C-alpha positions as MATLAB code, in Angstrom:
seq = 'XXXXXXXXXXXXXXXXXXXXXXXXXXXXXXXXXXXXXXXXXXXXXXXXXXXXXXXXXXXXXXXXXXXXXXXXXXXXXXXXXXXXXXXXXXXXXXXXXXXXXXXXXXXXXXXXXXXXXXXXXXXXXXXXXXXXXXXXXXXXXXXXXXXXXXXXXXXXXXXXXXXXXXXXXXXXXXXXXXXXXXXXXXXXXXXXXXXXXXXXXXXXXXXXXXXXXXXXXXXXXXXXXXXXXXXXXXXXXXXXXXXXXXXXXXXXXXXXXXXXXXXXXXXXXXXXXXXXXXXXXXXXXXXXXXXXXXXXXXXXXXXXXXXXXXXXXXXXXXXXXXXXXXXXXXXXXXXXXXXXXXXXXXXXXXXXXXXXXXXXXXXXXXXXXXXXXXXXXXXXXXX';
ca = [
      50.104  140.718  212.852;
      53.100  139.433  210.840;
      54.711  142.860  211.117;
      54.349  142.825  214.899;
      55.843  139.327  215.145;
      58.811  140.321  212.986;
      59.401  143.469  215.015;
      59.138  141.583  218.290;
      61.620  138.978  217.004;
      64.010  141.755  216.051;
      63.755  143.331  219.488;
      64.386  139.993  221.174;
      67.506  139.445  219.035;
      68.717  142.924  219.909;
      68.159  142.228  223.587;
      70.099  138.943  223.389;
      72.990  140.750  221.700;
      72.890  143.389  224.395;
      73.269  140.760  227.105;
      76.707  139.958  225.713;
      77.929  143.479  226.465;
      79.451  144.486  229.762;
      77.047  147.377  230.210;
      73.499  146.731  229.034;
      71.351  149.665  227.992;
      68.122  147.711  228.080;
      65.002  149.490  229.226;
      62.024  147.577  230.529;
      58.338  148.235  231.039;
      55.892  146.116  233.004;
      52.135  146.720  232.915;
      49.623  145.431  235.425;
      45.944  145.871  234.673;
      42.645  145.222  236.414;
      39.119  145.495  235.075;
      39.974  145.857  231.376;
      37.716  144.168  228.808;
      40.527  143.045  226.504;
      43.486  140.705  226.776;
      46.103  142.761  224.944;
      47.647  146.229  224.600;
      49.554  148.142  221.972;
      52.914  149.600  222.924;
      54.171  152.410  220.707;
      57.778  153.511  221.127;
      59.894  156.066  219.278;
      63.020  158.202  219.829;
      61.969  161.314  221.720;
      63.141  163.548  218.847;
      61.747  161.459  215.950;
      58.000  160.711  216.367;
      57.778  159.577  212.719;
      60.038  156.598  213.487;
      57.667  154.810  215.837;
      57.375  151.057  216.284;
      54.158  149.475  217.485;
      53.791  146.108  219.165;
      50.649  144.256  220.177;
      51.292  142.249  223.341;
      48.995  139.927  225.318;
      48.456  139.986  229.046;
      49.621  136.929  230.920;
      47.714  136.738  234.221;
      47.068  140.488  234.054;
      50.677  141.456  233.356;
      52.629  142.501  230.242;
      56.426  142.686  230.277;
      58.322  144.524  227.566;
      62.104  144.781  227.209;
      64.109  146.653  224.568;
      67.565  148.021  223.870;
      67.744  151.812  223.523;
      70.676  154.212  223.469;
      68.676  157.464  223.673;
      65.528  158.523  225.564;
      62.357  157.154  223.975;
      58.789  158.369  224.291;
      56.019  155.829  224.347;
      52.317  155.132  224.642;
      50.480  152.171  226.059;
      47.101  151.849  224.326;
      44.293  149.849  225.880;
      41.722  149.217  223.107;
      38.065  150.023  223.673;
      35.481  147.325  222.935;
      32.543  148.728  220.925;
      28.923  147.592  221.205;
      29.425  145.287  218.201;
      32.456  143.651  219.838;
      34.979  145.338  217.568;
      38.166  146.680  219.181;
      38.938  150.339  218.528;
      42.319  151.984  219.174;
      41.611  155.450  217.750;
      40.085  156.839  220.942;
      41.418  154.227  223.346;
      42.542  154.847  226.884;
      46.271  155.402  226.680;
      49.185  156.173  228.957;
      52.158  158.251  227.856;
      55.643  157.765  229.257;
      59.307  158.627  228.778;
      61.938  155.914  229.241;
      65.696  156.340  229.219;
      68.436  153.715  228.723;
      68.637  151.255  231.634;
      65.392  152.502  233.218;
      62.718  150.139  234.524;
      59.139  151.437  234.491;
      56.046  149.914  236.003;
      52.457  150.911  235.183;
      49.445  149.915  237.246;
      46.134  150.534  235.434;
      42.606  150.003  236.696;
      39.369  150.321  234.728;
      35.807  151.148  235.763;
      32.602  152.440  234.156;
      33.757  156.021  234.742;
      37.057  155.582  232.917;
      40.439  154.416  234.102;
      43.145  155.403  236.512;
      46.814  154.535  236.630;
      50.042  154.926  238.542;
      53.553  154.857  237.091;
      56.976  154.714  238.665;
      60.464  154.834  237.214;
      61.306  158.528  236.816;
      60.064  161.956  237.882;
      58.988  162.997  234.365;
      56.333  160.290  234.245;
      55.065  161.220  237.700;
      54.605  164.858  236.643;
      52.977  163.863  233.328;
      50.534  161.645  235.210;
      49.706  164.587  237.476;
      48.807  166.665  234.398;
      46.763  163.864  232.811;
      44.837  163.431  236.059;
      43.838  167.102  235.925;
      42.357  166.745  232.424;
      40.878  163.253  232.944;
      37.267  164.496  233.049;
      37.593  166.262  229.676;
      39.526  163.462  227.967;
      36.950  160.901  229.126;
      34.168  163.100  227.700;
      35.968  163.271  224.346;
      36.455  159.495  224.324;
      32.710  159.065  224.978;
      31.985  161.188  221.894;
      34.291  159.042  219.764;
      32.670  155.911  221.148;
      29.270  157.251  220.067;
      30.630  158.020  216.602;
      32.148  154.579  216.083;
      29.047  152.835  217.429;
      26.677  154.848  215.200;
      28.928  154.788  212.130;
      30.690  151.411  212.208;
      31.891  151.760  208.605;
      33.967  154.803  209.675;
      32.741  156.890  206.745;
      33.558  160.389  208.001;
      31.535  162.033  205.222;
      28.176  160.754  206.516;
      25.619  163.303  207.801;
      25.637  163.655  211.553;
      29.344  163.054  212.151;
      30.237  166.756  211.938;
      27.761  167.713  214.656;
      29.188  165.006  216.932;
      32.746  166.150  216.272;
      31.761  169.720  217.150;
      30.793  168.477  220.614;
      34.511  167.979  221.334;
      35.321  171.685  221.195;
      34.265  172.800  224.711;
      36.345  170.021  226.291;
      39.280  170.742  224.017;
      39.176  174.422  224.978;
      39.153  173.491  228.668;
      42.121  171.153  228.135;
      44.111  173.939  226.439;
      43.363  176.327  229.306;
      44.364  173.719  231.885;
      47.540  172.954  229.953;
      48.555  176.632  229.972;
      47.937  176.885  233.721;
      49.783  173.636  234.429;
      52.842  174.825  232.507;
      52.900  178.157  234.359;
      52.583  176.324  237.689;
      55.342  173.802  236.851;
      58.047  175.783  235.059;
      60.764  173.999  237.038;
      59.864  170.580  235.564;
      60.761  168.963  232.240;
      57.098  168.094  231.676;
      56.389  171.814  231.111;
      58.820  171.799  228.165;
      57.207  168.620  226.831;
      53.690  170.085  226.964;
      54.724  173.287  225.180;
      56.659  171.424  222.466;
      53.632  171.217  220.137;
      52.441  174.777  220.749;
      52.406  177.353  217.925;
      55.615  179.290  217.296;
      54.740  182.540  219.043;
      53.338  180.779  222.093;
      56.523  178.736  222.537;
      58.684  181.833  222.169;
      56.642  183.541  224.869;
      56.699  180.625  227.337;
      60.165  179.119  226.857;
      62.091  181.958  228.598;
      59.971  181.347  231.711;
      61.284  177.781  232.158;
      63.816  177.083  234.895;
      67.410  176.385  233.824;
      66.927  172.768  234.849;
      63.868  172.450  232.598;
      65.692  174.165  229.712;
      68.584  171.722  230.024;
      66.314  168.677  230.160;
      65.661  166.290  227.276;
      62.544  168.136  226.084;
      63.883  171.566  227.038;
      66.717  171.078  224.553;
      64.235  169.849  221.945;
      62.176  173.039  222.307;
      65.337  175.125  221.987;
      66.306  173.174  218.862;
      62.879  173.846  217.370;
      63.244  177.596  218.021;
      66.703  177.584  216.412;
      65.162  175.885  213.375;
      62.457  178.551  213.125;
      65.120  181.261  213.363;
      66.987  179.661  210.458;
      63.887  180.255  208.290;
      63.230  183.863  209.324;
      63.263  186.805  206.930;
      66.794  187.417  205.655;
      68.066  183.894  206.458;
      69.659  181.819  203.662;
      67.073  179.515  202.098;
      68.039  175.836  202.582;
      69.387  174.417  199.343;
      67.919  171.271  197.789;
      68.344  169.146  194.703;
      65.383  167.469  192.989;
      64.229  165.986  189.710;
      61.484  167.906  187.936;
      58.418  166.551  186.202;
      60.452  166.777  182.963;
      63.136  164.549  184.510;
      65.631  167.397  184.805;
      67.826  167.693  187.900;
      67.637  171.142  189.471;
      68.969  172.732  192.643;
      67.825  175.911  194.344;
      71.319  177.423  194.227;
      71.359  177.449  190.432;
      68.706  180.180  190.363;
      70.708  182.822  192.230;
      70.423  186.128  190.407;
      66.643  185.800  190.117;
      63.767  185.701  192.550;
      62.438  182.230  193.337;
      58.952  181.446  194.587;
      58.522  178.086  196.273;
      54.871  177.141  195.894;
      53.829  174.320  198.265;
      50.538  172.944  197.022;
      48.551  169.808  196.137;
      45.957  168.806  193.567;
      43.739  167.765  196.526;
      43.852  171.291  198.032;
      40.863  173.491  196.972;
      42.538  176.854  197.834;
      45.635  175.756  195.878;
      43.588  174.959  192.797;
      41.454  178.092  193.141;
      44.433  180.459  193.025;
      46.016  178.933  189.879;
      44.718  181.712  187.556;
      46.265  184.382  189.811;
      49.491  182.406  190.034;
      49.634  182.249  186.232;
      49.106  186.011  185.976;
      51.832  186.636  188.560;
      54.251  184.358  186.699;
      53.544  185.956  183.310;
      54.110  189.484  184.653;
      57.387  188.549  186.391;
      58.725  185.866  184.063;
      62.019  187.700  183.424;
      62.768  188.147  187.115;
      61.445  185.023  188.831;
      61.405  181.254  188.764;
      58.482  179.445  190.338;
      59.067  175.978  191.741;
      55.821  174.151  192.388;
      56.291  171.567  195.160;
      53.364  169.145  195.197;
      52.771  167.411  198.512;
      50.945  164.135  199.211;
      50.029  163.590  195.558;
      50.256  160.438  193.455;
      52.572  160.778  190.490;
      50.057  160.082  187.705;
      47.296  162.340  189.040;
      49.822  165.119  189.701;
      51.354  164.813  186.219;
      47.939  164.809  184.510;
      46.782  167.834  186.508;
      49.927  169.850  185.712;
      49.655  169.016  181.989;
      45.911  169.639  181.742;
      46.103  173.010  183.516;
      49.274  174.127  181.698;
      51.312  174.894  184.799;
      54.402  175.861  182.849;
      56.786  176.669  185.681;
      59.110  174.137  187.334;
      57.210  171.269  188.946;
      58.534  168.750  191.463;
      56.815  166.098  193.575;
      57.815  166.152  197.238;
      59.486  162.918  198.338;
      59.074  162.450  202.089;
      61.406  159.425  202.100;
      64.402  161.149  200.464;
      64.162  164.859  201.248;
      60.886  166.124  202.656;
      60.829  169.786  201.677;
      57.789  170.437  203.870;
      60.009  169.610  206.857;
      63.001  171.482  205.450;
      60.885  174.643  205.211;
      58.516  173.910  208.134;
      55.417  173.912  205.930;
      52.239  172.685  207.632;
      49.488  174.452  205.655;
      48.655  174.559  201.963;
      49.136  176.573  199.940;
      52.292  178.104  201.402;
      54.550  180.353  199.346;
      58.132  181.277  200.192;
      59.708  184.157  198.264;
      63.513  184.019  197.945;
      65.599  186.966  196.747;
      68.321  186.884  194.041;
      70.967  186.360  196.747;
      69.286  183.178  197.974;
      67.806  184.677  201.145;
      64.233  184.314  202.385;
      62.175  187.456  201.768;
      58.880  186.329  203.277;
      56.629  183.319  203.852;
      52.992  183.608  202.782;
      50.419  181.272  204.292;
      47.416  182.996  202.721;
      46.111  182.706  199.192;
      44.350  185.223  197.016;
      44.812  188.522  195.252;
      46.317  190.404  198.198;
      49.135  187.853  198.555;
      50.207  188.273  194.928;
      49.925  192.073  195.169;
      52.224  192.005  198.194;
      54.783  189.844  196.378;
      54.674  192.218  193.409;
      55.321  195.180  195.718;
      58.305  193.426  197.320;
      59.843  192.619  193.935;
      59.180  196.146  192.604;
      60.687  197.753  195.709;
      63.897  195.716  195.370;
      64.306  196.757  191.725;
      64.222  200.429  192.677;
      66.987  200.065  195.289;
];
C-alpha cells in the first residue's frame, strides 16, 4: 500500500511539472464500471518495449468512476485489473477480469465495463488499436471466462495457494482445451487482420519460427506500427545469435572473485552452460558434463552461468559437487545473460568457436548432446 501511495505521489508530481511545459504529453484514462463487487482496480502500466519495468497502482472508484493521469513520452501498454471476490471474501487478482490497452502520449482513453453472472463486457475508445484488441478479446471471451472459472475453483478449494497439494494438477489440466481453442482463434484472427497493428501485437509472443512465418504476411502499415517494429527488432535480435554470428561479449566476476570476459578466451572453444541448482535436468547431466570437460580440457573453457540461484546455495553446490570450470552467478540487475543470449529453458548450452563465433545452441540435455559437441570440435580440428 505504501509503495502504491509513493508511486501515485510521484506520478502526480510529474504531472504537475508537465503542466508547466508548453506542450504537455500527459495521457489519461477514465474507467466507468457497473455491477462490479469491489470498489477498486489495479492499473498496470509499462513502456511497450519493456514489460519488466511495469508500475502498478491500486485506485478506488469514486461514484463508479476512476480517473488516471500520467506523463509519458513513448507508447505504453497497460492492463486494468478488476479483482475477483472469492467465497471467503478474499480479493484475488491472479485470474481477475482484466482489460488490455495501448496508450500513446497525449491520448485520452475511456473504458466502460459492465459485470454480470456470465462474466463482463467492456467498450473502449481512444485509438484504433484498442478497438481491434477488444474485437479479438470478444472472440475468445467464452474460453477466457471458462479458464477464470477453473482458477476460481482452485482458489476457493485451496485458499492457502499451496500448488503442490493433490488435486490441483487435475484442475489445471482442465485449462488445456480452452487454451488450445484460444491459440487456434488467435492464429485465425491474425490471418484475418494482417493490415492492423493488433496482428503484430498478438504474434509478438509467438515462438521464433512461427513469427518468422507470419511476419512477412503483415501489411506495410502493420510492419511500420509500434508493435510491427518491435517484432522486427526481435527477429533482428534472433539473427544476431544465429550460427556463425559473433557471440556477445560480457564481463563478470567468477565464484573465485576473478574478473573474466568472454573475449579473453579467443583461441579456444567456450561452452556457455546456463543452468541452476533448482533444475533437475541440469543436475542430472553433471557427470556427463564433467566427462566432456575432462576429455576436452586443453581445447575448451566451460563457463557455468547459474540463473535464479541464491549465492550461498549456489556456492555450496558448486563446491560440494566439484564443478571445477568457471562459475558465475547471473545478475539480472546488472547484465542479464539470459536476455543477452535469449535463454528461456534450462539447461541451455551455447558452443562458441575459437574465433568468438556461435557454433550452435543446444536446448537438450543428455548423452547425444555431448556427443554432438564432441563431433563439432573434432571436425574443426581436422580442417
